[in-house]
N, CA, C and O of each residue as an XYZ file, in Angstrom:
652
protein
N     -28.380    -16.508    -30.491
C     -28.507    -15.800    -29.226
C     -27.157    -15.801    -28.509
O     -26.465    -16.818    -28.465
N     -26.798    -14.658    -27.954
C     -25.542    -14.554    -27.212
C     -25.655    -15.279    -25.881
O     -26.703    -15.231    -25.237
N     -24.575    -15.958    -25.456
C     -24.609    -16.596    -24.136
C     -24.658    -15.532    -23.036
O     -24.166    -14.416    -23.205
N     -25.255    -15.903    -21.924
C     -25.411    -14.982    -20.807
C     -24.690    -15.551    -19.598
O     -24.878    -16.717    -19.250
N     -23.877    -14.743    -18.967
C     -23.223    -15.115    -17.721
C     -23.835    -14.246    -16.637
O     -23.642    -13.030    -16.630
N     -24.569    -14.857    -15.725
C     -25.264    -14.110    -14.690
C     -24.338    -13.798    -13.518
O     -23.588    -14.665    -13.068
N     -24.390    -12.560    -13.026
C     -23.609    -12.129    -11.861
C     -24.530    -11.386    -10.903
O     -24.421    -10.168    -10.757
N     -25.438    -12.110    -10.247
C     -26.435    -11.444     -9.407
C     -25.855    -10.691     -8.216
O     -26.493     -9.768     -7.709
N     -24.660    -11.061     -7.757
C     -24.055    -10.374     -6.617
C     -23.697     -8.927     -6.932
O     -23.489     -8.138     -6.010
N     -23.619     -8.558     -8.207
C     -23.282     -7.185     -8.572
C     -24.494     -6.245     -8.505
O     -24.324     -5.026     -8.509
N     -25.702     -6.791     -8.445
C     -26.893     -5.939     -8.483
C     -26.938     -4.981     -7.294
O     -27.318     -3.821     -7.458
N     -26.563     -5.438     -6.109
C     -26.554     -4.542     -4.948
C     -25.612     -3.371     -5.189
O     -25.921     -2.240     -4.811
N     -24.470     -3.629     -5.813
C     -23.509     -2.569     -6.122
C     -24.113     -1.585     -7.124
O     -24.032     -0.370     -6.943
N     -24.721     -2.129     -8.185
C     -25.302     -1.269     -9.217
C     -26.424     -0.391     -8.668
O     -26.620      0.733     -9.130
N     -27.145     -0.897     -7.701
C     -28.222     -0.129     -7.081
C     -27.723      0.822     -5.996
O     -28.480      1.652     -5.493
N     -26.451      0.696     -5.642
C     -25.900      1.526     -4.585
C     -26.221      1.016     -3.201
O     -25.998      1.720     -2.216
N     -26.746     -0.205     -3.103
C     -27.163     -0.759     -1.816
C     -25.984     -1.124     -0.917
O     -26.120     -1.115      0.306
N     -24.844     -1.440     -1.497
C     -23.703     -1.885     -0.697
C     -23.132     -0.777      0.177
O     -22.346     -1.059      1.080
N     -23.498      0.445     -0.060
C     -22.956      1.551      0.728
C     -23.914      2.009      1.835
O     -23.620      2.978      2.535
N     -25.026      1.345      1.998
C     -26.002      1.758      3.007
C     -25.479      1.581      4.423
O     -25.929      2.276      5.333
N     -24.543      0.672      4.629
C     -24.005      0.431      5.967
C     -22.989      1.490      6.376
O     -22.533      1.491      7.520
N     -22.629      2.377      5.481
C     -21.572      3.344      5.742
C     -22.152      4.737      5.911
O     -22.938      5.212      5.092
N     -21.743      5.372      6.991
C     -22.118      6.758      7.227
C     -20.891      7.592      6.903
O     -19.998      7.729      7.739
N     -20.835      8.146      5.710
C     -19.670      8.899      5.270
C     -18.886      8.129      4.225
O     -19.435      7.284      3.517
N     -17.617      8.423      4.137
C     -16.735      7.832      3.133
C     -16.496      6.350      3.434
O     -16.080      5.991      4.536
N     -16.760      5.509      2.461
C     -16.551      4.065      2.586
C     -15.142      3.734      3.054
O     -14.968      2.917      3.959
N     -14.133      4.356      2.451
C     -12.748      4.056      2.807
C     -12.385      4.563      4.195
O     -11.608      3.922      4.902
N     -12.934      5.699      4.593
C     -12.672      6.197      5.950
C     -13.276      5.264      6.994
O     -12.638      4.955      8.001
N     -14.500      4.818      6.754
C     -15.165      3.922      7.698
C     -14.405      2.610      7.813
O     -14.185      2.122      8.921
N     -13.997      2.027      6.678
C     -13.220      0.784      6.718
C     -11.922      0.981      7.503
O     -11.494      0.099      8.248
N     -11.313      2.132      7.328
C     -10.057      2.421      8.015
C     -10.200      2.546      9.512
O      -9.246      2.306     10.252
N     -11.385      2.919      9.970
C     -11.623      3.177     11.400
C     -12.126      1.960     12.169
O     -12.311      2.043     13.384
N     -12.352      0.839     11.499
C     -12.969     -0.308     12.171
C     -12.183     -1.602     11.950
O     -12.634     -2.473     11.206
N     -11.014     -1.742     12.583
C     -10.234     -2.971     12.399
C     -10.949     -4.226     12.880
O     -10.617     -5.327     12.441
N     -11.916     -4.084     13.764
C     -12.660     -5.250     14.233
C     -13.519     -5.869     13.122
O     -13.994     -6.997     13.259
N     -13.717     -5.126     12.019
C     -14.511     -5.618     10.884
C     -13.635     -6.026      9.703
O     -14.135     -6.185      8.589
N     -12.337     -6.198      9.936
C     -11.420     -6.486      8.828
C     -11.819     -7.706      8.008
O     -11.814     -7.631      6.779
N     -12.156     -8.803      8.626
C     -12.508    -10.007      7.870
C     -13.759     -9.779      7.028
O     -13.791    -10.155      5.856
N     -14.776     -9.174      7.606
C     -16.022     -8.912      6.871
C     -15.815     -7.919      5.737
O     -16.501     -7.978      4.717
N     -14.866     -7.006      5.918
C     -14.592     -5.971      4.915
C     -13.440     -6.342      3.981
O     -13.073     -5.555      3.110
N     -12.868     -7.536      4.157
C     -11.757     -8.026      3.337
C     -10.521     -7.140      3.427
O      -9.802     -6.967      2.443
N     -10.274     -6.575      4.620
C      -9.050     -5.819      4.854
C      -7.961     -6.831      5.205
O      -8.059     -7.527      6.215
N      -6.942     -6.911      4.385
C      -5.904     -7.927      4.515
C      -4.805     -7.520      5.478
O      -4.315     -8.343      6.251
N      -4.414     -6.252      5.435
C      -3.297     -5.799      6.268
C      -3.449     -4.317      6.563
O      -4.123     -3.580      5.844
N      -2.795     -3.902      7.653
C      -2.792     -2.497      8.066
C      -1.371     -2.096      8.417
O      -0.567     -2.914      8.862
N      -1.080     -0.823      8.208
C       0.195     -0.248      8.635
C      -0.114      1.108      9.266
O      -1.273      1.413      9.550
N       0.891      1.900      9.480
C       0.707      3.181     10.162
C      -0.194      4.140      9.396
O      -1.030      4.813      9.999
N      -0.039      4.212      8.077
C      -0.749      5.229      7.290
C      -1.748      4.682      6.279
O      -2.549      5.440      5.733
N      -1.713      3.367      6.020
C      -2.563      2.788      4.974
C      -3.065      1.404      5.385
O      -2.554      0.787      6.320
N      -4.069      0.941      4.665
C      -4.498     -0.443      4.797
C      -4.692     -1.039      3.408
O      -4.828     -0.316      2.421
N      -4.702     -2.367      3.347
C      -4.843     -3.097      2.087
C      -6.155     -3.864      2.129
O      -6.434     -4.581      3.090
N      -6.954     -3.710      1.089
C      -8.244     -4.386      1.030
C      -8.470     -4.971     -0.357
O      -7.936     -4.475     -1.348
N      -9.265     -6.027     -0.414
C      -9.671     -6.567     -1.703
C     -10.669     -5.618     -2.352
O     -11.473     -4.986     -1.667
N     -10.612     -5.525     -3.650
C     -11.649     -4.823     -4.399
C     -12.842     -5.770     -4.486
O     -12.705     -6.890     -4.978
N     -14.004     -5.338     -4.015
C     -15.194     -6.208     -4.025
C     -15.670     -6.513     -5.442
O     -16.391     -7.489     -5.649
N     -15.284     -5.706     -6.411
C     -15.678     -5.903     -7.801
C     -14.405     -5.913     -8.646
O     -14.130     -4.974     -9.393
N     -13.626     -7.007     -8.511
C     -12.267     -7.026     -9.060
C     -12.206     -7.111    -10.578
O     -13.074     -7.688    -11.233
N     -11.159     -6.520    -11.102
C     -10.845     -6.661    -12.519
C     -10.277     -8.057    -12.764
O     -10.557     -8.672    -13.792
N      -9.488     -8.549    -11.827
C      -8.901     -9.882    -11.865
C      -8.867    -10.438    -10.453
O      -8.985     -9.697     -9.477
N      -8.705    -11.735    -10.356
C      -8.560    -12.371     -9.054
C      -7.360    -11.771     -8.325
O      -6.284    -11.643     -8.907
N      -7.538    -11.397     -7.044
C      -6.454    -10.812     -6.270
C      -6.329     -9.312     -6.402
O      -5.360     -8.739     -5.903
N      -7.270     -8.653     -7.053
C      -7.240     -7.197     -7.234
C      -7.307     -6.520     -5.861
O      -8.311     -6.620     -5.156
N      -6.225     -5.833     -5.496
C      -6.110     -5.169     -4.198
C      -6.160     -3.658     -4.343
O      -5.888     -3.107     -5.410
N      -6.517     -2.995     -3.239
C      -6.437     -1.545     -3.173
C      -5.649     -1.187     -1.920
O      -5.885     -1.740     -0.847
N      -4.713     -0.255     -2.068
C      -3.952      0.283     -0.948
C      -4.577      1.639     -0.647
O      -4.563      2.540     -1.485
N      -5.129      1.774      0.567
C      -5.951      2.937      0.907
C      -5.341      3.692      2.084
O      -5.166      3.119      3.159
N      -5.017      4.963      1.895
C      -4.545      5.770      3.036
C      -5.683      6.000      4.037
O      -6.849      6.085      3.652
N      -5.336      6.099      5.311
C      -6.332      6.475      6.312
C      -6.751      7.932      6.112
O      -7.903      8.287      6.360
N      -5.827      8.767      5.669
C      -6.120     10.185      5.459
C      -7.054     10.353      4.263
O      -6.810      9.804      3.188
N      -8.108     11.106      4.461
C      -9.094     11.368      3.415
C      -8.612     12.533      2.556
O      -8.397     13.641      3.049
N      -8.449     12.264      1.280
C      -8.061     13.300      0.338
C      -8.172     12.766     -1.076
O      -8.069     11.557     -1.285
N      -8.384     13.651     -2.067
C      -8.681     13.213     -3.422
C      -7.486     12.838     -4.287
O      -7.668     12.301     -5.379
N      -6.267     13.107     -3.826
C      -5.101     12.953     -4.689
C      -3.865     12.650     -3.842
O      -3.845     12.972     -2.654
N      -2.852     12.048     -4.418
C      -1.636     11.788     -3.633
C      -0.975     13.068     -3.129
O      -0.213     13.030     -2.163
N      -1.256     14.198     -3.770
C      -0.690     15.467     -3.288
C      -1.197     15.832     -1.900
O      -0.577     16.628     -1.194
N      -2.332     15.246     -1.510
C      -2.909     15.565     -0.205
C      -2.283     14.749      0.928
O      -2.601     14.968      2.097
N      -1.397     13.814      0.590
C      -0.789     12.944      1.601
C       0.566     13.473      2.065
O       1.303     14.095      1.301
N       0.871     13.213      3.318
C       2.185     13.539      3.877
C       3.225     12.589      3.278
O       2.879     11.478      2.874
N       4.486     13.007      3.215
C       5.538     12.141      2.658
C       5.614     10.769      3.339
O       5.865      9.764      2.675
N       5.399     10.724      4.648
C       5.450      9.442      5.366
C       4.342      8.497      4.894
O       4.550      7.288      4.800
N       3.179      9.049      4.602
C       2.063      8.236      4.118
C       2.344      7.716      2.712
O       2.028      6.570      2.395
N       2.940      8.562      1.870
C       3.296      8.118      0.517
C       4.333      6.998      0.558
O       4.247      6.038     -0.209
N       5.309      7.121      1.449
C       6.326      6.078      1.600
C       5.688      4.785      2.089
O       5.976      3.709      1.565
N       4.826      4.888      3.086
C       4.130      3.719      3.626
C       3.284      3.061      2.542
O       3.259      1.835      2.437
N       2.594      3.860      1.737
C       1.761      3.343      0.663
C       2.599      2.504     -0.304
O       2.207      1.394     -0.663
N       3.737      3.028     -0.721
C       4.564      2.293     -1.684
C       5.200      1.051     -1.053
O       5.402      0.052     -1.744
N       5.517      1.091      0.230
C       6.021     -0.106      0.898
C       4.942     -1.189      0.948
O       5.233     -2.374      0.785
N       3.701     -0.773      1.173
C       2.609     -1.743      1.172
C       2.324     -2.264     -0.241
O       1.913     -3.413     -0.399
N       2.534     -1.447     -1.253
C       2.421     -1.941     -2.625
C       3.424     -3.078     -2.824
O       3.079     -4.115     -3.389
N       4.653     -2.890     -2.366
C       5.663     -3.941     -2.505
C       5.268     -5.212     -1.764
O       5.472     -6.316     -2.269
N       4.708     -5.064     -0.581
C       4.261     -6.235      0.180
C       3.092     -6.918     -0.534
O       2.995     -8.145     -0.536
N       2.217     -6.133     -1.131
C       1.101     -6.694     -1.890
C       1.614     -7.491     -3.089
O       1.124     -8.585     -3.370
N       2.589     -6.943     -3.785
C       3.179     -7.664     -4.916
C       3.763     -9.000     -4.454
O       3.573    -10.023     -5.112
N       4.467     -8.991     -3.335
C       5.077    -10.216     -2.812
C       4.013    -11.256     -2.461
O       4.166    -12.432     -2.794
N       2.946    -10.838     -1.796
C       1.882    -11.775     -1.420
C       1.183    -12.335     -2.654
O       0.922    -13.535     -2.735
N       0.882    -11.465     -3.610
C       0.224    -11.921     -4.836
C       1.116    -12.871     -5.627
O       0.629    -13.855     -6.183
N       2.417    -12.589     -5.683
C       3.339    -13.501     -6.368
C       3.352    -14.872     -5.689
O       3.356    -15.902     -6.363
N       3.359    -14.880     -4.355
C       3.416    -16.137     -3.610
C       2.149    -16.968     -3.802
O       2.225    -18.190     -3.936
N       1.000    -16.325     -3.816
C      -0.268    -17.053     -3.873
C      -0.683    -17.398     -5.297
O      -1.093    -18.528     -5.562
N      -0.584    -16.442     -6.216
C      -1.162    -16.626     -7.549
C      -0.156    -16.740     -8.696
O      -0.525    -17.141     -9.799
N       1.089    -16.397     -8.452
C       2.133    -16.460     -9.487
C       1.712    -15.770    -10.800
O       1.762    -16.388    -11.864
N       1.303    -14.511    -10.730
C       0.902    -13.807    -11.959
C       2.107    -13.540    -12.857
O       3.251    -13.537    -12.404
N       1.826    -13.318    -14.127
C       2.876    -13.002    -15.096
C       3.302    -11.542    -15.008
O       4.429    -11.194    -15.360
N       2.394    -10.691    -14.537
C       2.656     -9.248    -14.525
C       1.661     -8.569    -13.579
O       0.816     -9.220    -12.965
N       1.785     -7.252    -13.480
C       0.876     -6.458    -12.640
C       0.553     -5.148    -13.333
O       1.334     -4.637    -14.136
N      -0.621     -4.615    -13.002
C      -0.946     -3.225    -13.278
C      -1.037     -2.528    -11.933
O      -1.708     -3.009    -11.020
N      -0.358     -1.385    -11.810
C      -0.467     -0.510    -10.643
C      -1.062      0.791    -11.135
O      -0.663      1.305    -12.180
N      -2.014      1.325    -10.389
C      -2.567      2.587    -10.855
C      -3.545      3.212     -9.901
O      -3.959      2.614     -8.908
N      -3.904      4.434    -10.231
C      -4.871      5.202     -9.449
C      -5.715      6.024    -10.409
O      -5.207      6.595    -11.375
N      -6.996      6.074    -10.130
C      -7.917      6.924    -10.875
C      -8.148      8.162    -10.019
O      -8.798      8.091     -8.977
N      -7.623      9.275    -10.455
C      -7.685     10.505     -9.662
C      -8.733     11.424    -10.270
O      -8.532     11.985    -11.348
N      -9.858     11.574     -9.567
C     -10.958     12.403    -10.040
C     -12.029     11.585    -10.738
O     -11.750     10.529    -11.306
N     -13.252     12.080    -10.689
C     -14.388     11.380    -11.281
C     -14.218     11.186    -12.784
O     -14.641     10.166    -13.329
N     -13.609     12.145    -13.450
C     -13.406     12.049    -14.890
C     -12.480     10.918    -15.296
O     -12.488     10.502    -16.455
N     -11.688     10.416    -14.374
C     -10.769      9.315    -14.670
C     -11.429      7.955    -14.480
O     -10.837      6.923    -14.793
N     -12.648      7.958    -13.969
C     -13.336      6.708    -13.709
C     -13.288      6.282    -12.256
O     -13.699      5.168    -11.930
N     -12.793      7.145    -11.370
C     -12.714      6.807     -9.952
C     -14.111      6.577     -9.388
O     -14.990      7.429     -9.520
N     -14.311      5.419     -8.758
C     -15.592      5.119     -8.136
C     -15.795      5.892     -6.842
O     -16.923      6.220     -6.475
N     -14.687      6.182     -6.151
C     -14.722      6.986     -4.923
C     -13.687      8.094     -5.118
O     -12.575      7.995     -4.601
N     -14.038      9.139     -5.853
C     -13.061     10.152     -6.242
C     -12.538     11.018     -5.106
O     -11.493     11.651     -5.258
N     -13.226     11.065     -3.978
C     -12.800     11.933     -2.882
C     -11.770     11.309     -1.954
O     -11.254     11.978     -1.059
N     -11.461     10.009     -2.164
C     -10.492      9.338     -1.283
C      -9.492      8.585     -2.162
O      -9.790      7.510     -2.681
N      -8.318      9.161     -2.317
C      -7.259      8.564     -3.131
C      -6.948      7.145     -2.651
O      -6.925      6.873     -1.451
N      -6.709      6.250     -3.610
C      -6.275      4.883     -3.320
C      -5.551      4.333     -4.548
O      -5.757      4.800     -5.668
N      -4.713      3.347     -4.320
C      -3.907      2.740     -5.377
C      -4.396      1.317     -5.640
O      -4.652      0.562     -4.703
N      -4.523      0.957     -6.903
C      -4.926     -0.396     -7.300
C      -3.696     -1.233     -7.630
O      -2.744     -0.746     -8.239
N      -3.729     -2.491     -7.221
C      -2.716     -3.478     -7.584
C      -3.484     -4.637     -8.219
O      -4.239     -5.337     -7.544
N      -3.283     -4.830     -9.522
C      -4.037     -5.839    -10.261
C      -3.073     -6.871    -10.840
O      -2.263     -6.541    -11.706
N      -3.155     -8.124    -10.368
C      -2.327     -9.166    -10.975
C      -2.830     -9.481    -12.380
O      -4.029     -9.427    -12.655
N      -1.890     -9.810    -13.260
C      -2.237    -10.101    -14.658
C      -1.569    -11.400    -15.099
O      -0.473    -11.738    -14.651
N      -2.247    -12.113    -15.981
C      -1.730    -13.325    -16.575
C      -1.796    -13.164    -18.083
O      -2.666    -12.468    -18.607
N      -0.877    -13.809    -18.770
C      -0.825    -13.678    -20.224
C      -2.148    -14.047    -20.881
O      -2.493    -13.485    -21.921
N      -2.884    -14.965    -20.308
C      -4.140    -15.414    -20.914
C      -5.374    -14.804    -20.264
O      -6.477    -15.310    -20.471
N      -5.229    -13.728    -19.479
C      -6.422    -13.216    -18.786
C      -7.346    -12.395    -19.676
O      -8.432    -12.010    -19.241
N      -6.946    -12.123    -20.889
C      -7.869    -11.506    -21.847
C      -8.233    -12.580    -22.866
O      -7.789    -12.552    -24.013
N      -9.051    -13.521    -22.416
C      -9.440    -14.649    -23.249
C     -10.723    -14.337    -24.009
O     -11.145    -13.182    -24.081
N     -11.332    -15.356    -24.568
C     -12.525    -15.149    -25.381
C     -13.676    -14.525    -24.595
O     -14.461    -13.764    -25.160
N     -13.791    -14.832    -23.301
C     -14.887    -14.266    -22.517
C     -14.790    -12.746    -22.458
O     -15.795    -12.044    -22.571
N     -13.576    -12.249    -22.279
C     -13.381    -10.808    -22.197
C     -13.504    -10.163    -23.568
O     -14.194     -9.157    -23.728
N     -12.833    -10.743    -24.555
C     -12.770    -10.129    -25.875
C     -14.093    -10.260    -26.630
O     -14.612     -9.268    -27.142
N     -14.639    -11.466    -26.703
C     -15.848    -11.706    -27.478
C     -17.110    -11.447    -26.659
O     -18.053    -10.815    -27.134
N     -17.114    -11.942    -25.429
C     -18.315    -11.845    -24.611
C     -18.427    -10.574    -23.809
O     -19.485    -10.278    -23.254
N     -17.330     -9.804    -23.740
C     -17.361     -8.585    -22.950
C     -17.602     -8.857    -21.482
O     -18.169     -8.024    -20.774
N     -17.169    -10.035    -21.016
C     -17.415    -10.453    -19.640
C     -16.114    -10.897    -18.996
O     -15.357    -11.669    -19.584
N     -15.853    -10.420    -17.809
C     -14.666    -10.810    -17.048
C     -15.029    -11.980    -16.147
O     -16.054    -11.944    -15.466
N     -14.199    -13.017    -16.136
C     -14.424    -14.171    -15.277
C     -13.338    -14.183    -14.205
O     -12.148    -14.217    -14.521
N     -13.745    -14.156    -12.950
C     -12.823    -14.211    -11.820
C     -12.958    -15.609    -11.224
O     -14.041    -15.980    -10.774
N     -11.863    -16.401    -11.212
C     -11.983    -17.820    -10.888
C     -12.048    -18.188     -9.407
O     -12.173    -19.370     -9.087
N     -11.970    -17.234     -8.508
C     -11.961    -17.565     -7.093
C     -12.889    -16.607     -6.345
O     -13.148    -15.497     -6.811
N     -13.383    -17.035     -5.192
C     -14.260    -16.173     -4.404
C     -13.440    -15.150     -3.627
O     -12.245    -15.342     -3.403
N     -14.086    -14.066     -3.219
C     -13.410    -13.069     -2.394
C     -12.969    -13.679     -1.071
O     -11.886    -13.366     -0.576
N     -13.793    -14.541     -0.494
C     -13.457    -15.171      0.783
C     -12.191    -16.016      0.674
O     -11.313    -15.935      1.533
N     -12.096    -16.812     -0.365
C     -10.908    -17.654     -0.561
C      -9.673    -16.797     -0.841
O      -8.597    -17.055     -0.301
N      -9.832    -15.787     -1.680
C      -8.726    -14.877     -1.977
C      -8.241    -14.201     -0.706
O      -7.038    -14.114     -0.464
N      -9.172    -13.723      0.101
C      -8.837    -13.063      1.367
C      -8.021    -13.996      2.259
O      -6.963    -13.607      2.756
N      -8.496    -15.210      2.465
C      -7.802    -16.160      3.342
C      -6.394    -16.471      2.836
O      -5.450    -16.517      3.624
N      -6.249    -16.683      1.548
C      -4.939    -17.016      0.981
C      -3.954    -15.850      1.103
O      -2.793    -16.046      1.463
N      -4.424    -14.643      0.802
C      -3.525    -13.490      0.853
C      -3.181    -13.110      2.296
O      -2.054    -12.700      2.573
N      -4.137    -13.242      3.212
C      -3.835    -12.993      4.646
C      -2.748    -13.942      5.121
O      -1.821    -13.528      5.818
N      -2.853    -15.200      4.753
C      -1.885    -16.206      5.177
C      -0.507    -15.955      4.575
O       0.506    -16.267      5.201
N      -0.456    -15.399      3.373
C       0.820    -15.181      2.678
C       1.397    -13.790      2.899
O       2.487    -13.495      2.407
N       0.683    -12.918      3.637
C       1.132    -11.533      3.770
C       2.504    -11.468      4.432
O       2.697    -12.020      5.515
N       3.469    -10.789      3.778
C       4.833    -10.730      4.336
C       4.948     -9.792      5.534
O       6.030     -9.644      6.102
């Protein structure tokens, strides 16, 4: 029998229940409510973008840089917003290096539903820290990703280290 790793916290996501609190675009709502930053795991804000933890991370410290402007692709953003986005990517890299000391990073964006974008109508950039051993037996053999820290702990550490 194959071993089973239970992740009951993902069931609300799979059922679509986690979006019931949002009227409209999840990223737009998060962008409009700075008073909910801690509850929403928003780590930092700037003029055109904000940084938030991915609630269903690929790896510990998986961040998303989200423009306030609603649009499906980076082509929909003003040059100032694109510049701000990349500056926040650099700050995210610095904070992640300080807290977790990853070996590498993946930066990317899924543009359009066909690319696997979970929220295809609102462009955002992913910053994923990587370690040489993060594709261990659990991922390769078990098909299961293990994230070693809670979102709450990750949030607190990255907020404290934000440059």
